[in-house]
C-alpha positions in Angstrom: 89.7 86.4 88.9 90.3 84.3 85.8 93.7 84.2 84.2 92.4 85.8 81.1 91.0 88.8 82.9 94.3 89.2 84.9 96.3 89.1 81.7 94.1 91.7 80.0 94.3 94.0 83.0 98.1 93.7 83.1 98.4 94.4 79.4 96.1 97.4 79.7 98.3 99.1 82.2 101.8 97.8 81.2 102.9 100.9 79.2 101.8 103.2 82.0 103.6 101.1 84.6 106.8 101.2 82.5 106.5 104.9 82.1 106.0 105.3 85.8 109.1 103.3 86.6 111.2 105.3 84.1 109.9 108.5 85.6 111.7 107.6 88.8 115.0 106.5 87.2 116.4 105.3 83.9 116.4 101.6 83.5 117.4 98.7 81.3 114.8 96.2 80.0 115.7 93.3 82.2 115.6 95.4 85.4 112.2 96.8 84.3 110.9 93.3 83.6 112.1 92.0 86.9 110.4 94.9 88.8 107.1 94.3 86.9 107.3 90.6 87.5 107.6 91.2 91.2 104.9 93.8 91.4 102.2 92.7 88.9 103.4 89.3 87.7 104.1 90.4 84.1 106.4 88.2 82.2 109.8 89.3 80.8 109.0 88.4 77.2 106.4 91.1 77.1 108.8 94.0 77.9 111.2 93.8 75.0 108.6 94.4 72.2 106.9 97.1 74.3 110.2 98.9 74.8 110.9 98.9 71.1 107.5 100.2 70.3 107.8 102.9 73.0 111.1 103.9 71.5 109.7 104.1 68.0 106.7 106.1 69.4 109.2 108.6 70.9 108.2 107.9 74.5 111.7 106.8 75.5 115.2 107.2 74.2 118.1 104.9 74.8 121.8 105.1 75.7 124.5 102.5 76.4 126.2 102.3 79.8 129.1 100.0 80.7 128.3 97.2 83.0 130.7 95.7 85.5 129.1 92.3 85.0 129.1 92.0 81.2 128.5 93.9 78.0 127.2 97.4 78.0 123.5 97.8 78.9 121.0 99.6 76.9 119.2 102.0 79.3 115.8 103.6 78.6 115.0 107.2 79.5 111.7 109.0 79.3 111.4 111.8 76.7 109.3 114.9 77.1 106.6 113.1 75.1 106.9 110.1 77.4 106.4 112.3 80.5 103.4 113.9 78.9 102.0 110.5 78.0 102.5 109.3 81.6 100.6 112.4 82.9 97.7 111.8 80.5 97.6 108.0 81.2 97.7 108.6 85.0 94.8 111.0 84.8 92.8 108.6 82.6 93.6 105.7 85.0 92.5 107.8 88.1 89.2 108.6 86.4 88.7 105.0 85.3 89.7 103.4 88.5 87.5 105.7 90.6 84.5 104.8 88.3 85.2 101.1 88.7 85.6 101.5 92.5 82.3 103.3 92.7 80.5 100.7 90.6 81.8 97.8 92.7 81.1 99.7 96.0 77.5 100.4 94.8 76.9 96.7 94.2 78.2 95.8 97.6 76.0 98.2 99.4 72.8 97.1 97.7 70.8 94.2 99.0 69.4 92.1 96.2 65.7 92.6 95.7 64.5 89.2 94.4 60.9 88.7 93.5 59.6 85.4 92.6 56.6 85.9 90.3 53.7 83.4 90.5 55.2 81.4 93.4 53.3 80.5 96.5 55.5 81.1 99.4 
């Protein structure tokens, strides 16, 4: 798969992935970025603007928590709107991914029917 396609796929599911991670536990941006980098190869620089947008959209809220290893950390927590958005996006993803799987499976099961017109074989 080309790098461009992989980047577009990652960007397309990034918000849903962040919402899913936050549905399990509150988290701070660096931790979320590290988990996404490990799982889907998404870079850290993409997370911070996304988190700000998600906060302004009312999907997450923040709170500060003291850290033993430095200054207080800003934690993100899903809001009711964020949970509803995750539910909707998960349903849309399931429908979409099932359709893609079916299309790809259909192409694998069919033998190409190639006709050469006007050729003497």
